[in-house]
C-alpha positions in Angstrom: -0.2 0.3 -0.3 0.9 3.6 -0.9 2.7 5.6 1.5 3.1 2.7 4.2 6.8 3.3 6.1 8.2 1.1 8.6 9.9 4.2 10.6 8.5 5.3 13.9 9.6 9.1 14.5 7.5 11.8 15.4 6.9 15.0 14.5 8.7 17.6 17.1 6.8 19.3 19.3 5.5 22.8 18.2 5.4 26.0 20.3 1.5 26.5 21.5 1.7 30.0 20.5 2.1 28.8 16.6 -0.7 29.7 14.4 -3.5 26.8 13.6 -2.5 27.7 10.0 1.0 26.9 10.2 0.7 23.9 12.5 -1.2 22.0 9.4 1.6 23.7 7.3 4.4 22.2 9.2 2.4 18.6 9.6 1.6 18.5 6.2 5.1 19.6 4.7 7.1 17.6 7.5 9.3 14.9 6.2 9.1 12.8 9.2 8.7 8.9 8.6 5.3 7.9 8.1 4.1 5.2 11.3 1.7 2.1 10.1 -0.8 1.9 12.8 -3.6 -0.8 13.2 -6.8 1.1 13.0 -8.2 -0.5 16.1 -5.8 1.4 18.1 -6.9 4.8 16.4 -9.5 6.6 18.5 -11.6 9.0 17.2 -10.8 13.1 18.6 -13.7 14.3 21.7 -12.9 17.6 20.5 -14.2 17.3 17.0 -17.7 18.5 16.8 -18.3 17.4 13.4 -21.2 15.5 13.0 -23.0 14.9 9.7 -20.9 12.9 6.9 -22.2 11.8 3.5 -22.4 8.3 3.3 -21.9 8.2 -0.6 -19.1 10.5 -0.2 -17.6 8.4 2.2 -18.1 5.3 0.1 -16.7 6.8 -2.6 -13.3 8.0 -0.6 -13.0 4.4 0.3 -12.9 2.9 -3.3 -10.2 5.6 -3.9 -7.8 4.4 -0.5 -8.8 1.0 -1.2 -7.1 1.4 -5.2 -4.8 4.4 -4.8 -3.9 4.5 -0.8 -3.6 8.0 0.8 -2.4 10.8 -0.9 -2.5 12.7 3.0 -2.1 10.7 5.8 -4.2 11.2 8.4 -2.6 13.0 11.6 -2.5 11.4 15.2 -0.8 11.5 18.8 -0.8 9.3 21.1 -2.8 8.6 24.2 -1.0 5.9 26.3 -1.2 2.6 24.3 -3.7 4.1 21.8 -4.1 6.9 19.3 -6.1 9.9 18.9 -6.8 11.2 15.4 -6.2 14.8 15.0 -6.6 15.6 11.5 -8.7 12.9 9.0 -11.7 12.2 10.1 -13.3 11.3 7.0 -10.5 9.4 5.7 -10.4 7.0 9.0 -14.1 6.6 8.5 -13.6 5.9 4.5 -10.6 3.4 5.3 -12.7 1.7 8.1 -15.7 1.4 5.4 -12.9 0.0 2.7 -11.8 -2.7 5.2 -8.3 -1.1 5.7 -6.7 -2.4 8.6 -3.5 -1.0 8.9 -3.6 3.0 8.6 -0.2 5.2 7.6 -0.6 8.3 10.0 1.9 11.0 11.3 2.6 11.2 14.8 3.0 14.3 16.7 3.3 15.6 19.8 0.6 18.4 20.4 -1.3 19.8 23.4 -5.2 19.7 23.8 -4.9 23.8 23.1 -3.0 23.1 19.8 -5.2 20.2 18.7 -8.6 22.5 19.0 -7.3 25.1 17.1 -6.3 22.8 14.3 -9.6 21.0 14.4 -11.1 24.5 14.8 -9.3 25.7 11.8 -9.5 22.8 9.6 -13.6 22.6 10.0 -13.9 26.4 9.6 -12.0 25.7 6.2 -14.1 22.6 4.9 -16.5 23.2 2.2 -20.2 22.0 2.5 -20.2 21.4 6.4 -23.8 20.8 7.9 -24.8 24.4 9.8 -25.1 22.5 12.8 -21.5 21.4 12.1 -20.3 25.2 11.4 -22.7 26.1 14.7 -20.6 23.9 16.9 -17.4 25.1 15.8 -18.5 28.6 16.2 -19.9 27.9 19.9 -16.0 26.2 20.4 -14.7 29.2 19.9 -16.8 31.9 21.6 -15.8 29.4 24.7 -12.2 29.8 23.7 -12.8 33.8 24.2 -12.6 34.7 20.6 -15.1 37.4 19.8 -17.8 37.1 17.3 -16.2 39.9 15.3 -12.8 37.7 15.5 -14.7 34.9 14.3 -16.1 36.6 11.2 -12.6 37.8 10.1 -11.2 34.6 10.3 -13.6 32.6 8.4 -14.1 35.3 5.9 -17.9 35.8 6.6 -20.2 38.5 8.1 -21.1 38.8 11.4 -24.6 38.2 10.9 -23.5 34.8 9.7 -21.6 33.8 12.8 -24.5 35.3 14.9 -27.1 33.0 12.9 -24.9 30.0 13.1 -24.8 30.3 16.9 -28.3 30.6 17.5 -28.6 27.1 16.3 -27.3 26.2 19.2 -30.4 27.2 21.3 -32.5 24.4 19.0 -33.7 21.7 21.1 -32.4 18.2 20.6 -35.3 16.9 18.9 -35.5 19.9 16.5 -31.7 19.3 15.8 -32.7 15.9 15.1 -34.9 16.7 11.9 -31.9 19.3 11.2 -29.4 17.1 10.7 -31.6 15.1 8.3 -32.1 18.1 6.1 -36.1 17.9 6.8 -36.0 21.7 7.7 -34.9 24.5 6.0 -32.0 26.6 7.4 -34.4 29.8 7.5 -37.4 27.5 9.4 -34.3 26.5 11.8 -33.1 30.0 12.4 -36.9 30.8 12.8 -37.3 27.9 15.8 -34.2 28.8 17.2 -35.3 32.2 18.4 -38.3 30.5 20.3 -38.1 29.3 24.2 -37.3 25.9 24.9 -40.7 25.4 26.1 -42.4 26.7 22.0 -39.7 24.5 20.8 -41.3 21.6 22.6 -44.8 22.5 21.8 -44.1 22.5 18.1 -42.0 19.7 17.9 -45.3 17.8 19.5 -47.8 19.1 17.2 -45.7 18.9 14.0 -42.8 16.9 13.8 -43.8 13.6 16.0 -43.9 11.5 12.5 -40.3 13.3 11.2 -38.9 10.1 10.5 -41.3 8.9 7.8 -40.2 9.2 3.9 -42.1 11.9 3.4 -42.3 13.9 6.0 -43.5 17.8 5.6 -44.3 20.6 7.9 -47.5 22.2 6.4 -47.9 25.7 7.1 -44.9 26.4 9.2 -45.7 30.7 8.8 -49.1 29.5 10.6 -47.6 27.6 13.2 -44.8 29.3 13.9 -46.9 32.8 14.3 -49.0 30.8 16.5 -46.1 30.1 18.9 -44.9 33.7 18.9 -46.7 36.6 20.8 -47.6 39.9 19.2 -46.2 42.5 21.4 -48.2 45.0 19.3 -51.4 43.6 20.8 -50.6 42.4 24.3 -52.8 43.1 26.8 -50.5 44.4 29.3 -47.9 47.4 28.9 -44.9 46.3 27.3 -42.5 49.1 28.6 -43.8 48.0 32.4 -40.4 46.2 34.2 -42.2 45.4 37.2 -45.3 42.8 36.1 -44.0 40.2 36.6 -40.3 39.4 39.1 -37.3 39.6 37.4 -38.2 39.6 33.8 -38.3 43.5 33.5 -39.3 45.4 30.3 -39.9 44.0 26.8 -38.6 46.7 25.0 -35.2 45.6 26.3 -35.7 41.9 26.2 -33.6 39.5 23.9 -36.7 37.4 23.1 -38.3 40.9 21.3 -37.6 40.7 17.6 -37.5 44.6 18.0 -34.0 43.7 19.8 -32.3 40.9 17.2 -32.0 43.2 14.2 -28.2 41.9 14.1 -29.8 38.7 13.3 -33.1 39.4 11.6 -32.8 42.7 10.2 -36.0 42.3 8.2 -38.0 42.3 11.5 -36.8 45.5 13.1 -40.0 46.7 12.8 -41.8 44.2 14.1 -42.1 43.4 18.0 -43.1 39.5 18.3 -41.9 37.9 21.5 -40.6 34.2 21.0 -40.9 33.4 24.8 -44.4 32.6 25.1 -43.9 31.1 28.8 -42.7 34.7 30.0 -45.4 36.1 27.9 -48.1 34.2 29.7 -46.8 35.1 32.6 -46.9 38.5 32.1 -50.4 38.3 30.5 -51.7 36.4 33.7 -50.4 39.1 36.3 -51.8 41.6 34.2 -55.3 39.5 34.2 -55.1 39.3 37.6 -54.6 43.3 38.2 -57.3 43.8 36.1 -60.0 41.4 37.3 -58.9 42.6 40.8 -59.8 45.7 40.1 -63.5 45.2 38.1 -64.3 42.9 41.4 -63.2 45.7 43.5 -65.9 48.1 41.6 -68.4 46.3 40.0 -68.7 43.2 42.5 -69.9 40.6 40.1 -72.7 38.2 40.5 -71.4 36.3 37.5 -68.4 36.4 34.5 -69.3 36.3 31.0 -67.1 35.6 28.1 -67.7 35.7 24.1 -66.6 32.3 23.7 -65.3 30.6 26.7 -63.5 31.2 29.6 -59.8 31.4 28.6 -57.4 29.0 30.4 -55.3 31.4 32.1 -57.9 33.6 33.5 -59.1 30.0 35.4 -56.1 30.0 37.1 -56.3 33.4 38.1 -60.2 32.8 40.1 -59.0 31.2 42.9 -56.6 34.2 43.7 -59.5 36.5 43.9 -61.5 33.8 45.8 -63.7 33.8 42.5 -64.4 29.9 42.4 -67.8 29.7 42.8 -68.7 32.3 40.6 -70.9 31.7 37.9 -69.7 31.5 34.6 -71.4 31.8 31.4 -70.4 32.5 27.4 -72.1 34.9 25.4 -74.5 31.9 24.0 -75.9 31.3 27.5 -77.3 34.8 28.6 -79.7 37.2 27.0 -78.6 41.2 27.3 -81.0 42.8 29.3 -82.9 45.1 26.8 -85.9 46.3 27.0 -88.6 45.3 24.4 -89.1 47.7 21.3 -92.3 49.5 20.9 -94.0 49.0 17.7 -93.9 51.8 15.0 -97.6 52.5 13.5 -95.9 53.1 10.1 -94.6 49.6 9.9 -97.9 48.8 9.6 -99.2 51.3 6.4 -99.5 49.8 3.0 -99.4 50.7 -1.0 -103.0 52.1 -2.0 -103.6 53.2 -5.1 -106.6 55.3 -4.3 -104.9 57.4 -1.6 -102.9 60.3 -2.7 -100.0 60.3 -0.7 -99.1 56.3 -1.5 -100.2 55.0 1.6 -102.8 54.4 3.8 -103.5 52.4 7.4 -106.1 49.6 6.5 -108.5 48.5 9.1 -106.2 45.6 8.9 -103.2 47.0 9.5 -104.9 48.7 12.5 -105.8 45.7 14.3 -102.7 44.2 13.4 -101.0 47.4 15.3 -103.2 47.3 17.9 -102.4 43.4 18.6 -98.7 44.0 18.3 -98.9 46.6 21.1 -100.6 44.9 23.2 -97.8 42.3 22.8 -95.6 44.7 23.2 -97.5 45.6 26.9 -97.4 42.0 27.9 -93.7 41.9 27.0 -92.7 45.0 28.6 -94.3 43.6 31.9 -92.7 40.5 31.5 -89.2 42.2 31.4 -90.0 44.2 33.9 -91.3 41.5 36.4 -87.7 39.6 34.6 -85.5 42.4 35.9 -86.9 42.6 39.3 -86.1 38.6 39.9 -84.0 37.2 37.3 -81.4 39.6 36.2 -78.0 38.9 37.1 -75.7 42.1 37.6 -72.1 40.6 36.2 -69.2 41.5 33.8 -68.5 40.6 30.6 -64.7 40.5 29.3 -64.4 41.0 25.3 -61.0 39.7 24.7 -59.7 43.5 26.0 -61.8 45.3 28.3 -64.0 44.4 31.0 -67.3 46.1 31.5 -70.3 45.4 33.7 -73.2 43.7 31.8 -76.4 42.7 33.0 -78.4 39.6 32.2 -81.0 37.2 32.2 -79.3 33.4 32.2 -80.9 31.4 29.5 -82.9 28.3 30.7 -83.2 26.7 27.5 -82.2 27.7 24.0 -84.5 30.4 22.2 -86.3 29.5 19.5 -85.4 30.8 16.5 -87.2 34.1 15.2 -89.3 33.9 12.4 -87.7 35.2 9.7 -91.1 37.3 8.6 -93.2 39.8 10.4 -97.1 40.2 10.7 -96.3 43.2 8.1 -94.9 40.1 5.7 -98.0 38.3 6.0 -100.9 40.6 5.6 -98.9 41.9 2.5 -98.7 38.2 1.3 -102.1 37.6 1.7 -103.2 40.9 0.1 -100.7 39.7 -3.2 -102.0 36.4 -3.0 -98.4 35.1 -2.4 -98.9 33.6 1.2 -98.0 29.9 0.9 -98.8 27.2 3.2 -95.7 27.0 4.8 -96.0 31.2 5.6 -99.5 30.8 6.9 -98.8 27.7 8.9 -95.7 29.4 10.6 -98.4 32.5 11.4 -100.5 29.9 12.8 -97.5 28.3 15.2 -96.1 32.2 16.1 -99.8 33.1 16.8 -100.4 29.7 19.3 -97.0 30.6 20.6 -98.3 34.0 21.7 -101.0 32.8 23.4 -99.1 30.2 25.2 -96.7 32.7 26.3 -99.9 35.1 27.1 -101.1 32.8 29.3 -97.8 32.5 31.6 -97.9 36.4 31.5 -101.4 35.8 33.0 -100.8 33.3 35.6 -97.3 35.7 36.6 -99.4 38.3 36.6 -101.9 36.8 39.1 -99.3 35.6 41.3 -97.6 39.3 41.6 -101.0 40.3 42.5 -101.5 37.5 45.3 -98.0 38.6 46.7 -99.0 42.4 46.7 -102.0 42.0 48.8 -100.5 39.3 50.9 -98.1 41.8 52.1 -100.8 44.0 53.7 -103.1 41.0 54.6 -100.6 39.2 56.9 -99.4 42.4 58.4 -102.2 42.2 60.3 -101.9 40.2 63.1 -105.5 39.2 63.7 -105.1 37.3 60.2 -102.5 34.9 61.7 -103.8 33.4 64.5 -103.4 29.8 64.1 -100.6 27.3 61.7 -102.2 25.9 58.1 -100.6 23.0 56.2 -99.2 25.8 54.1 -97.4 26.9 57.1 -96.2 23.5 57.9 -94.7 23.0 54.1 -93.4 26.7 53.8 -91.4 25.8 57.4 -90.2 22.3 55.7 -89.3 24.5 52.9 -87.2 27.2 54.5 -85.2 24.6 56.3 -84.7 22.7 53.2 -83.4 26.4 52.1 -80.9 27.1 54.6 -78.8 23.7 54.0 -75.6 24.3 52.2 -75.3 23.2 48.8 -74.2 19.8 49.3 -76.6 19.1 52.3 -79.5 20.4 49.9 -79.0 18.6 47.0 -78.7 15.2 49.1 -81.8 15.8 51.0 -83.4 16.1 47.2 -82.2 13.2 46.4 -83.7 11.4 49.4 -86.9 13.0 48.9 -87.3 12.7 45.9 -85.0 9.3 44.8 -86.5 8.3 41.8 -86.4 12.0 40.1 -83.0 12.4 38.0 -83.6 15.8 37.3 -84.4 17.2 40.5 -84.9 20.8 39.4 -87.6 19.9 36.6 -89.7 18.7 39.7 -93.1 20.9 39.3 -93.7 22.9 42.6 -97.3 21.4 43.1 -95.1 17.8 43.6 -92.5 19.3 45.7 -95.2 20.8 47.9 -97.4 17.5 48.1 -93.6 15.6 49.5 -93.3 18.0 51.9 -97.0 18.3 53.3 -96.8 14.6 53.7 -93.3 14.3 55.8 -93.3 11.8 58.8 -91.9 13.5 62.0 -89.0 11.5 61.6 -88.2 12.9 58.3 -88.9 16.6 59.3 -86.6 16.0 62.1 -84.0 14.6 60.2 -84.6 17.7 57.9 -84.3 20.3 60.7 -81.1 18.5 62.3 -79.2 18.0 58.9 -79.7 21.9 58.5 -78.2 22.7 61.8 -75.1 20.3 61.8 -74.6 21.3 58.5 -74.4 25.1 59.1 -70.7 25.9 59.7 -71.7 28.4 62.9 -73.1 25.6 64.5 -69.4 24.9 65.3 -69.3 28.4 67.1 -69.9 28.2 71.0 -70.5 31.9 70.7 -73.0 31.4 67.8 -76.8 30.9 68.0 -76.8 28.0 65.9 -73.9 26.4 68.0 -76.6 27.2 70.8 -79.1 24.9 68.9 -76.8 22.4 68.1 -75.7 21.9 71.8 -79.8 22.0 73.1 -80.5 19.7 70.1 -78.0 17.2 71.4 -78.5 17.1 74.9 -82.4 16.5 74.4 -82.2 14.1 71.6 -79.9 11.8 73.0 -76.0 12.6 72.8 -73.7 11.8 75.0 -73.3 15.5 76.1 -72.8 14.6 79.7 -69.6 12.2 79.0 -67.9 14.7 76.4 -68.2 17.6 79.4 -67.0 15.0 81.8 -63.6 14.1 79.1 -62.8 17.4 78.8 -63.2 18.6 82.7 -60.8 15.9 83.6 -58.5 17.4 80.9 -59.3 20.9 82.4 -58.5 19.9 85.8 -55.2 18.1 84.8 -54.5 21.7 83.2 -55.0 23.4 86.1 -53.4 21.4 88.1 -50.1 22.0 85.9 -50.7 25.5 86.0 -51.0 26.2 89.6 -47.5 24.3 90.5 -46.0 26.5 87.7 -47.5 29.8 89.2 -46.1 28.6 92.4 -42.8 27.9 90.9 -42.8 31.4 89.4 -44.1 32.9 92.8 -41.0 31.1 94.6 -38.7 32.5 91.8 -40.0 35.9 92.7 -39.8 36.0 96.2 -35.9 34.7 95.6 -35.4 37.3 93.1 -37.1 40.1 96.0 -34.9 38.9 98.7 -31.5 39.2 96.4 -32.0 42.6 95.4 -33.2 43.6 98.8 -29.7 42.3 100.1 -27.9 43.8 97.4 -29.2 46.8 98.1 -28.3 46.6 102.1 -25.3 45.7 101.2 -24.2 48.7 98.9 -25.7 51.1 101.1 -23.0 49.6 104.0 -20.4 50.7 101.4 -19.2 46.9 100.7 -16.3 47.3 97.9 -17.5 43.9 96.8 -21.1 42.6 96.8 -21.6 39.5 98.1 -22.9 37.1 95.2 -26.6 35.6 96.6 -26.9 31.9 95.5 -31.0 31.2 94.1 -32.1 28.7 96.2 -33.6 26.3 93.5 
């Protein structure tokens, strides 16, 4: 094999101050004999950062080495009984691929600093390197203390190139694996490297789990990357605020703000995009906490309303506001409190050829107007009644601002309003264009309106009964005996005094066969409470009292009631008091002994103080030390 020589001389050690290019030149030009070394004795250098090698290129080189031998021998240095490769990684890999067992090598005596300098220089001068190899080399040069400007000058590239390659080191390992296989463009890799690790991981989980598939391709890359970036121009918080969250500082000087990284991405100089989604979210949370705290303090809302759904980050702050139990609605689950609109009589005029002004109010139009006016009055009365009983004073968050919002919760989805008006029906009848669908729809509308009117009739009766009852029951002469309804009312009042959990359990106890308790007819509830046995009523009362948190408080009236109930009903209150009395007596004995001990100490200290005062009065130079009696 060409180039093999049997001598074992080594190249003399070179001064550490020799430039890398001079070192390489000396190695190549050295006339030192070449030493044949078994390839099994040669280890790759851990300081060589290059990872990407073309398999096709290695195979071609292997064939060349087998047929022609080595034009330039690999360079190694001794490492104990073995050798460490310094220059010639591709040649050694190709030789092993070609089955060459004995490798002609130059053996040099170099220290780690010189080896690193040679490998860095060689790697940077190599053509068609993988960007991640370049990134590793540049990062290593920076670790040695070289500036970006020095590196740029040395490799003959711009400082932007150096910054860009350095940025690739910020990629997480999963993204680097994809880039190694050239399944990401270099521009995509640069944009991903600007994201935080959490954002990169989210991108990988969302878009790259199947990256090892042959036909892998990232779809809608720009959309996905923008989803993980945060537009600071639309941030809900003040990006100039430097104390929103601890240690984060202002966004205006943050390296994660694209407007601050113009050396790497000059095209983004006019934008303000945050690549640290985690920090952005924390600032949003802090801002929302402040905003909602102020809203709760100002409006004292009974409920929260959101346009679509409550954002996840807001769920985290409600406990901090003590608002876990505040009802939450979407805009589709409520009806804003809006007063019904009075019909306009001008809408009921129709074209009339015999009328000089072209329009007239026909008898039919007048009837329709009167009917709709009556309906409006009913709806207005209904609205005002609901306003008193059902309206909720809440706040609504539209994604940017919080404002007060008064609404009615929807019990069920509202029926779709007809797409026609009474005027449309009358006009269709007059023109002869009314079809079966239109007329049936009008019949249904009339029937639905009558059903609602009857409901309103019952509500009006109820309201009037309530008004007259207030005056009637205010007279003591009208309250002489308990009636059946009084007993039922007292039992329902007991249930209403329960906390939610206990109330739900009791309703299940009273109506075990009903799945949806809120839909039980009121008459059925009345009858069940009327027919309660004495034992069942006792159970209701006592569960309510014990379920009230105030019954634990000895100073509260509920606590006093519970004590009387327990003692009368059979709870062994005497044993409880006896046991506690024994504990009290034992404690009092210890207290008495302790006080006696302290009093003895006080007497002793008083005697000592008196003795010292007497000695001082007699003019003693040295005061006798008084020993305390234990």
